[in-house]
N, C-alpha and C positions, 0 to 999 in steps of 0.2 A: 212803245217798244224801245229797249235800250240800244245804244249804238253797238256796233260790231265789236269794239275793243273790249267791252265788258263781257259780251257773250263769248268772245274768244278766250278771255281769262278764265271764265267759268268752265268752258269745254276742256281746257288744259287741265284744270284742277280736277274735274269730275272724271276725266279719262284715266285717272290713276297716276298721273305725273306727280313726282315728288313736290312737296310744298316749295322747296327752294327753287324749283324751275318755274314757278308761277310768276308771271309778270307783275311787278309792283310799281308803285309811284309814290311820290311824296304824300304823306297823310293829309297835308293841307290841301293839295290839289285834289286828292280823292274826295275829301269832304266837300270841297267847293263844287265839284262835279255832281255829287249826289244831291246837294241842296239846290243848285242852280238848274241843272238839267232835268232832274227827276222829281224835285219837290220832296225828296226823302229827308227825314230827320231821325236822329238817334231814338231808338225805342227805349223808353225809361225802364230800367231793371233788366234789360235784355243784353247783358254782357257776361262774358265768361272767358277766362284764359287770354286776356288781352284782345278779345274780339268784341265787336259791337254790332248789333243788328240795327240797320237803318230801314225805314219803310215810309211809304206814302199811303195814307188812307184814301186820298183822292184818286190816285192811279192804281193802287193795289200792288205796286212793285215793292220788292224788298231786296236788300243787299246785305250780306254778312261780310264784315271787314275785319281782317286780322291786323293788328297794329304791331309793328316791329320796334325793337329798341333803338334802331338807327334813324327813326323818324319817318320811315316809309310805312305803307299800308298795302295789303293785298286783298283782292276780292276772293273770298273762300267759296261763296255760293251766291246765287242771285235767282230771282224768279218773279212770278206774278201771282195774283190771287192771295196776297198776304192778309192774314187775319190775326189779331192779337192772341187768340187762343192757340194758334199754331207756333208761336214764337219759340217756346221752350223746346218743342219737338225739332224745329229747324236748327236751333243752336246745337242740340245734342247730335243730330244726324250729321251735320256738316263738320263739327269739330272732333267727333269721336271716330272718324274714318281713318 
């Protein structure tokens, strides 16, 4: 299970808060956390509009990260039970809201 800070970021995002209000951090820190803490890696071909899907086949967790021009990144959505077949649907649902 992901730490509370990523869950909190997702809850803020999914509750209808504006994207600008979503807590963000350095993209380097975000990526290090996804790799080190969750074993997630970028999903090849799963990117759109400066966003990248990260996932772990081992744990089944996934995180959709939006990259900003200032070098920061924000969690747009996250979850469990990731499967490669769902990647496109998750990207569209999270980014088209």
